[in-house]
VEXKOL-30632 format. One record per residue: residue in one letter; x, y, z of N, C-alpha, C in turn. Coordinates in steps of 0.1 Angstrom, whole numbers. Layout:
% residues N
+------+-------+-------+-------+-------+-------+-------+-------+-------+-------+
| code |   n_X |   n_Y |   n_Z |  ca_X |  ca_Y |  ca_Z |   c_X |   c_Y |   c_Z |
+------+-------+-------+-------+-------+-------+-------+-------+-------+-------+
|    a |     X |     Y |     Z |     X |     Y |     Z |     X |     Y |     Z |
...
+------+-------+-------+-------+-------+-------+-------+-------+-------+-------+
% end
This chain:
% residues 128
+------+-------+-------+-------+-------+-------+-------+-------+-------+-------+
| code |   n_X |   n_Y |   n_Z |  ca_X |  ca_Y |  ca_Z |   c_X |   c_Y |   c_Z |
+------+-------+-------+-------+-------+-------+-------+-------+-------+-------+
|    v |   878 |  1500 |  1896 |   878 |  1510 |  1885 |   865 |  1509 |  1877 |
|    s |   860 |  1520 |  1873 |   847 |  1520 |  1866 |   847 |  1529 |  1855 |
|    l |   839 |  1527 |  1845 |   837 |  1535 |  1833 |   823 |  1542 |  1835 |
|    k |   822 |  1554 |  1830 |   809 |  1560 |  1830 |   803 |  1560 |  1816 |
|    e |   791 |  1554 |  1816 |   785 |  1553 |  1803 |   770 |  1555 |  1804 |
|    k |   765 |  1565 |  1797 |   751 |  1568 |  1798 |   746 |  1571 |  1812 |
|    g |   755 |  1578 |  1820 |   751 |  1581 |  1833 |   752 |  1570 |  1844 |
|    e |   756 |  1558 |  1839 |   757 |  1546 |  1848 |   772 |  1543 |  1850 |
|    h |   775 |  1537 |  1861 |   789 |  1532 |  1863 |   789 |  1518 |  1859 |
|    m |   799 |  1514 |  1851 |   801 |  1501 |  1846 |   814 |  1495 |  1851 |
|    d |   814 |  1483 |  1856 |   826 |  1477 |  1862 |   835 |  1472 |  1850 |
|    i |   847 |  1477 |  1849 |   856 |  1474 |  1838 |   859 |  1459 |  1838 |
|    s |   858 |  1452 |  1849 |   862 |  1438 |  1850 |   852 |  1429 |  1842 |
|    t |   840 |  1435 |  1838 |   830 |  1427 |  1831 |   830 |  1431 |  1816 |
|    l |   838 |  1440 |  1812 |   838 |  1445 |  1798 |   848 |  1437 |  1790 |
|    e |   844 |  1433 |  1777 |   853 |  1427 |  1768 |   858 |  1437 |  1758 |
|    v |   870 |  1435 |  1753 |   877 |  1445 |  1744 |   869 |  1447 |  1731 |
|    e |   861 |  1437 |  1728 |   852 |  1438 |  1716 |   843 |  1450 |  1716 |
|    e |   839 |  1454 |  1728 |   829 |  1465 |  1729 |   836 |  1478 |  1725 |
|    f |   849 |  1479 |  1725 |   856 |  1491 |  1722 |   866 |  1490 |  1710 |
|    t |   863 |  1480 |  1702 |   871 |  1477 |  1690 |   865 |  1483 |  1678 |
|    s |   874 |  1489 |  1670 |   869 |  1494 |  1657 |   872 |  1482 |  1647 |
|    p |   861 |  1479 |  1639 |   863 |  1469 |  1629 |   874 |  1472 |  1620 |
|    a |   882 |  1462 |  1616 |   893 |  1465 |  1607 |   888 |  1463 |  1593 |
|    l |   881 |  1473 |  1588 |   876 |  1472 |  1574 |   887 |  1476 |  1564 |
|    v |   897 |  1482 |  1568 |   908 |  1487 |  1560 |   921 |  1481 |  1564 |
|    t |   928 |  1474 |  1555 |   941 |  1468 |  1557 |   950 |  1472 |  1546 |
|    i |   963 |  1469 |  1547 |   972 |  1472 |  1536 |   982 |  1460 |  1535 |
|    r |   986 |  1457 |  1523 |   996 |  1447 |  1520 |  1010 |  1452 |  1523 |
|    r |  1018 |  1443 |  1527 |  1032 |  1446 |  1531 |  1040 |  1452 |  1519 |
|    d |  1036 |  1449 |  1506 |  1044 |  1454 |  1495 |  1038 |  1467 |  1489 |
|    e |  1029 |  1473 |  1496 |  1023 |  1486 |  1492 |  1033 |  1498 |  1495 |
|    s |  1030 |  1509 |  1489 |  1038 |  1521 |  1491 |  1034 |  1529 |  1504 |
|    l |  1042 |  1537 |  1509 |  1039 |  1546 |  1520 |  1028 |  1555 |  1516 |
|    d |  1029 |  1560 |  1504 |  1018 |  1570 |  1499 |  1005 |  1563 |  1499 |
|    k |  1004 |  1550 |  1496 |   991 |  1543 |  1496 |   986 |  1542 |  1510 |
|    a |   994 |  1539 |  1520 |   990 |  1538 |  1533 |   985 |  1552 |  1538 |
|    m |   992 |  1563 |  1535 |   987 |  1576 |  1540 |   974 |  1579 |  1533 |
|    e |   972 |  1576 |  1521 |   960 |  1578 |  1514 |   948 |  1571 |  1520 |
|    l |   950 |  1558 |  1524 |   940 |  1550 |  1531 |   937 |  1556 |  1544 |
|    m |   947 |  1560 |  1552 |   944 |  1566 |  1565 |   936 |  1579 |  1564 |
|    q |   940 |  1587 |  1554 |   932 |  1600 |  1553 |   918 |  1598 |  1548 |
|    e |   916 |  1589 |  1538 |   903 |  1586 |  1533 |   894 |  1580 |  1544 |
|    n |   899 |  1572 |  1553 |   891 |  1565 |  1563 |   892 |  1571 |  1577 |
|    g |   899 |  1582 |  1579 |   900 |  1589 |  1592 |   905 |  1580 |  1602 |
|    i |   916 |  1572 |  1599 |   922 |  1563 |  1609 |   937 |  1566 |  1610 |
|    r |   943 |  1561 |  1621 |   957 |  1564 |  1623 |   966 |  1551 |  1624 |
|    h |   959 |  1539 |  1623 |   967 |  1527 |  1623 |   961 |  1517 |  1612 |
|    l |   970 |  1510 |  1606 |   966 |  1501 |  1596 |   972 |  1487 |  1599 |
|    p |   964 |  1477 |  1600 |   969 |  1463 |  1600 |   976 |  1460 |  1587 |
|    v |   987 |  1454 |  1587 |   994 |  1449 |  1575 |   992 |  1434 |  1574 |
|    v |   987 |  1431 |  1562 |   984 |  1417 |  1560 |   992 |  1411 |  1548 |
|    d |   994 |  1397 |  1549 |  1000 |  1390 |  1539 |   992 |  1377 |  1538 |
|    q |   985 |  1375 |  1527 |   976 |  1363 |  1525 |   966 |  1362 |  1537 |
|    d |   960 |  1373 |  1540 |   949 |  1373 |  1550 |   954 |  1371 |  1564 |
|    k |   966 |  1371 |  1567 |   972 |  1370 |  1581 |   978 |  1383 |  1584 |
|    v |   976 |  1388 |  1596 |   982 |  1400 |  1601 |   997 |  1398 |  1604 |
|    v |  1006 |  1406 |  1597 |  1020 |  1404 |  1599 |  1027 |  1416 |  1605 |
|    g |  1019 |  1427 |  1607 |  1024 |  1439 |  1613 |  1014 |  1450 |  1614 |
|    i |  1018 |  1461 |  1618 |  1009 |  1473 |  1619 |  1018 |  1485 |  1615 |
|    i |  1011 |  1495 |  1609 |  1018 |  1507 |  1606 |  1009 |  1519 |  1611 |
|    s |  1016 |  1528 |  1617 |  1008 |  1540 |  1623 |  1011 |  1552 |  1614 |
|    e |  1002 |  1562 |  1616 |  1004 |  1575 |  1610 |  1018 |  1581 |  1614 |
|    r |  1022 |  1579 |  1626 |  1035 |  1584 |  1631 |  1046 |  1577 |  1623 |
|    d |  1045 |  1564 |  1621 |  1055 |  1557 |  1613 |  1057 |  1564 |  1599 |
|    l |  1045 |  1566 |  1593 |  1045 |  1572 |  1580 |  1051 |  1586 |  1579 |
|    l |  1047 |  1594 |  1589 |  1051 |  1608 |  1589 |  1066 |  1610 |  1590 |
|    s |  1072 |  1600 |  1597 |  1087 |  1601 |  1599 |  1094 |  1598 |  1587 |
|    h |  1088 |  1592 |  1577 |  1094 |  1589 |  1564 |  1090 |  1597 |  1552 |
|    m |  1079 |  1604 |  1553 |  1073 |  1611 |  1542 |  1082 |  1623 |  1538 |
|    g |  1082 |  1626 |  1525 |  1089 |  1638 |  1520 |  1104 |  1635 |  1518 |
|    k |  1109 |  1624 |  1520 |  1123 |  1621 |  1518 |  1125 |  1616 |  1503 |
|    d |  1137 |  1618 |  1498 |  1139 |  1615 |  1484 |  1137 |  1600 |  1481 |
|    w |  1139 |  1591 |  1491 |  1139 |  1577 |  1489 |  1125 |  1571 |  1492 |
|    t |  1115 |  1579 |  1496 |  1102 |  1575 |  1501 |  1096 |  1566 |  1491 |
|    r |  1097 |  1569 |  1478 |  1090 |  1561 |  1467 |  1095 |  1547 |  1466 |
|    m |  1107 |  1545 |  1471 |  1113 |  1531 |  1470 |  1110 |  1523 |  1482 |
|    v |  1105 |  1529 |  1493 |  1103 |  1522 |  1505 |  1089 |  1516 |  1505 |
|    r |  1088 |  1504 |  1510 |  1075 |  1496 |  1511 |  1071 |  1496 |  1525 |
|    i |  1058 |  1492 |  1527 |  1053 |  1491 |  1541 |  1061 |  1482 |  1549 |
|    e |  1065 |  1470 |  1543 |  1073 |  1461 |  1551 |  1086 |  1466 |  1556 |
|    d |  1091 |  1477 |  1550 |  1103 |  1483 |  1554 |  1102 |  1491 |  1567 |
|    v |  1090 |  1496 |  1570 |  1088 |  1505 |  1581 |  1077 |  1500 |  1591 |
|    m |  1070 |  1489 |  1588 |  1059 |  1485 |  1597 |  1065 |  1479 |  1610 |
|    s |  1057 |  1479 |  1620 |  1061 |  1472 |  1632 |  1057 |  1458 |  1632 |
|    t |  1066 |  1449 |  1634 |  1062 |  1435 |  1635 |  1060 |  1430 |  1649 |
|    s |  1063 |  1439 |  1659 |  1061 |  1436 |  1673 |  1047 |  1441 |  1676 |
|    i |  1037 |  1432 |  1674 |  1023 |  1436 |  1676 |  1017 |  1428 |  1688 |
|    l |  1008 |  1435 |  1694 |  1000 |  1428 |  1705 |   987 |  1423 |  1698 |
|    s |   985 |  1410 |  1699 |   973 |  1405 |  1694 |   965 |  1399 |  1706 |
|    v |   952 |  1402 |  1706 |   943 |  1398 |  1716 |   930 |  1392 |  1710 |
|    y |   923 |  1385 |  1717 |   910 |  1380 |  1712 |   899 |  1389 |  1717 |
|    k |   889 |  1390 |  1709 |   878 |  1400 |  1711 |   871 |  1397 |  1724 |
|    s |   871 |  1385 |  1730 |   865 |  1382 |  1742 |   873 |  1385 |  1755 |
|    e |   886 |  1390 |  1752 |   895 |  1392 |  1764 |   890 |  1404 |  1772 |
|    n |   893 |  1405 |  1784 |   889 |  1415 |  1794 |   896 |  1428 |  1790 |
|    l |   888 |  1439 |  1789 |   892 |  1452 |  1786 |   904 |  1457 |  1795 |
|    g |   902 |  1455 |  1808 |   912 |  1459 |  1817 |   926 |  1453 |  1815 |
|    e |   925 |  1440 |  1812 |   938 |  1432 |  1810 |   944 |  1437 |  1797 |
|    v |   936 |  1439 |  1786 |   942 |  1444 |  1774 |   948 |  1458 |  1776 |
|    a |   941 |  1467 |  1783 |   947 |  1480 |  1786 |   960 |  1479 |  1794 |
|    f |   961 |  1470 |  1803 |   973 |  1468 |  1811 |   984 |  1463 |  1802 |
|    q |   981 |  1453 |  1793 |   991 |  1448 |  1783 |   996 |  1460 |  1774 |
|    l |   988 |  1468 |  1769 |   992 |  1479 |  1761 |  1001 |  1489 |  1769 |
|    s |   997 |  1492 |  1781 |  1005 |  1501 |  1789 |  1019 |  1495 |  1792 |
|    s |  1019 |  1482 |  1797 |  1032 |  1476 |  1801 |  1041 |  1474 |  1789 |
|    q |  1035 |  1472 |  1777 |  1044 |  1470 |  1765 |  1046 |  1483 |  1757 |
|    k |  1040 |  1494 |  1762 |  1042 |  1507 |  1756 |  1037 |  1507 |  1742 |
|    k |  1025 |  1502 |  1739 |  1020 |  1501 |  1726 |  1007 |  1510 |  1725 |
|    g |  1004 |  1515 |  1714 |   992 |  1524 |  1712 |   981 |  1516 |  1706 |
|    s |   982 |  1504 |  1702 |   971 |  1496 |  1696 |   973 |  1481 |  1698 |
|    a |   962 |  1474 |  1696 |   963 |  1460 |  1696 |   954 |  1454 |  1685 |
|    i |   959 |  1444 |  1678 |   951 |  1437 |  1668 |   942 |  1428 |  1675 |
|    v |   929 |  1429 |  1672 |   919 |  1421 |  1678 |   915 |  1410 |  1669 |
|    l |   916 |  1397 |  1674 |   913 |  1386 |  1666 |   899 |  1380 |  1669 |
|    d |   893 |  1373 |  1659 |   881 |  1366 |  1662 |   884 |  1352 |  1668 |
|    d |   874 |  1345 |  1671 |   877 |  1332 |  1678 |   884 |  1322 |  1669 |
|    d |   884 |  1324 |  1655 |   891 |  1316 |  1646 |   904 |  1321 |  1641 |
|    d |   909 |  1331 |  1649 |   922 |  1337 |  1646 |   922 |  1347 |  1634 |
|    s |   911 |  1350 |  1629 |   910 |  1359 |  1618 |   909 |  1374 |  1623 |
|    l |   913 |  1383 |  1615 |   913 |  1397 |  1620 |   898 |  1402 |  1622 |
|    y |   896 |  1407 |  1634 |   883 |  1412 |  1638 |   883 |  1428 |  1638 |
|    g |   894 |  1433 |  1643 |   894 |  1448 |  1644 |   907 |  1453 |  1650 |
|    i |   907 |  1465 |  1654 |   918 |  1471 |  1661 |   913 |  1479 |  1673 |
|    f |   921 |  1478 |  1684 |   918 |  1485 |  1696 |   929 |  1495 |  1698 |
|    t |   926 |  1508 |  1699 |   936 |  1518 |  1701 |   934 |  1525 |  1715 |
|    t |   945 |  1531 |  1719 |   944 |  1538 |  1732 |   937 |  1552 |  1731 |
|    t |   935 |  1556 |  1718 |   929 |  1570 |  1716 |   915 |  1569 |  1711 |
+------+-------+-------+-------+-------+-------+-------+-------+-------+-------+
% end
């Protein structure tokens, strides 16, 4: 399997997921509102937000998660922790891109949390 980049073929087996990871500059706390999450996504042009509690990733929320709850009478009472996914795929930035893609596919996930060597949040890798 190869990737085409700048007119050259690149062997996917040599690529690390870090090369295709978006830095996680924007996160949200588990006690925030759904409106706040949507606002952050729109302001930053993103569709996934890592959910943190005391600087540790505890979940992820996607634009799809939010849209399925927006506009309901009870939306203002719902917090991120009520709708976030806690079943997250975490990988290290040095992991092989092909292996991470395989894990995403086999687990039917659209994103992975990418960790630095010291287990701190480095970024997010998405399938889109």
